N, C-alpha and C positions, 0 to 999 in steps of 0.2 A: 581730388582725383578719386574715382571709384575704386574701392578695394575689391579684390577677387580672391575667393577661396575655392580650391578644387579638392573634393573629398571623395575617395574611391576605395573600393575593396582592392587590396594588394597595392602594387606600385603604379597603377594606371595613371594616377594624378601626376606623378613625377614624369611619366612619359608624355603626357599631354603638354605639360609646361615645357619640357625639353624640346618637343616637336615645334611648339610655337616659337621658342627661342631661335630655333634653326631657321624658321620661315621669316619671322619678323625681325629678329635681333633681340637685344636685351629687353626683358620685361621688368616692370616695376609693380610694387605694391600687390604682390601675389603670394599666397601661402598655399601649401598643400597639406592635406591630412590623409593618412593611409590607415586602413583597418586590416589587421592581420588576424589569423585564426586564434592566436594566443592573447589577443587584446581583450580588455574588459570593456564591453560596450558602454557601460555606465560612465566610464572616463571620458567618453566622447563629448558629453555635455560641456564639461570644463574646457576641453581642448577647443571646441567651437567658440566658446566665449573668449578664450585667450586670443584666438586667431582673428575673430571679429574686432577685438580691441586693437590688435596689431595693425590691421589694414584700414580701419575706419578713420577717414579724414573728413567726416561730416558730409561727404558727397554721396554716400550710400555704399552698400556692399552687395555683391552677388556671390552667393554660395552655390557652386555647382556640385551635384552629387551624381553618382552613376545610376542608381536604381530608386525609383519612387517606391515608397512604402518599406524600404529596407532600413536597417539600423542607422546608417549614416543620414539618410533623409529624415527619419524620425527624430534623431538626436539634434540635427540641425534646426528642425522646426521647434523643438522644445527649447533649444538655446535662444532662438529668436524670440519666442514667446516670453522668455524670462527677462528680456531687455526692457528698458523704459519705453513707454508708448510711442514717444516721438522717434526713437531710434528704430523701433520695430518697423515703422512705415518706410524706412530707407534700406531695409535688409530683405533681400529676396532669395528664396531657395528655388533652384531650377534643377529638376532631375533629368537624366538622360544625356549627360554631358558628352559632346563629341568635339572633335578638333575644329570644324568650321565655326561652330557657335562660340567656342573659346577664343578663337582668333578674332571674331567679331567683337567679343567683349573687350579684348585688348584694344582694338581699334576705337571702340566707343570711349574707352578710358582715355586714350591718347588725344582724342578730339574734344574731350571735356563734355561729353553728353550728360544730360540729366540721368538719374538712375531710372526713371520711368521710360525715357526714350531708349536707353541702353538695353533694358530688359525686353522691350518690344522688338528691337532690332535683333537681339540675340535669338529670341524665339523664332522670328521670321527666318533668320539664317539657318537655324537648326533644321527647320522644315525644308528649306530650299536645298540644304546640303545632303538630303537623302535622295539619291538618284539611282534607280534600278537599271541594271543592264543584264542582258542575257544574250547568248549566241543566237538563239531563236529570233529575238527582236532585231539583232544586228543583221541577220540574213534577210529579214523582211525589209529593213531600211535599205539594204543594198539593192534589193529587187525594185523598190520604189525609185531609187536613184537611177537605175538602168532604164526603167520605163520612162522617166522624165527626159532622158537624153534623146529619145526618138521623137 
């Protein structure tokens, strides 16, 4: 089973997992990491290694972080780089976590996807999950619908 880690600033990771539990039901093999103002960023390296060890069942691990280039992302990458070469190939760090991609990761986990297929699906779902809406667009859609009726 693919392992999943969600690491965010503040309690966002707990919220994403909680929301997924509400939508999907009970989740498995998932850990969260939260970074708070008073935390020592250097401690994250060890925390990531501990969580990777906790969820790694030899099928791969996806580490979701909130911001690319921020402390959590950097420490996750450093932690992965300190793993044995074979394990590194099965651990992926993905920045920009959102609920649709996280739910897709759980689905991929449940159906037993390979780590490569899961990562590809998660990234695709993240992109598809971004859907803009504005009242201006809605008014135009309504006008288009009215014109089609005649």
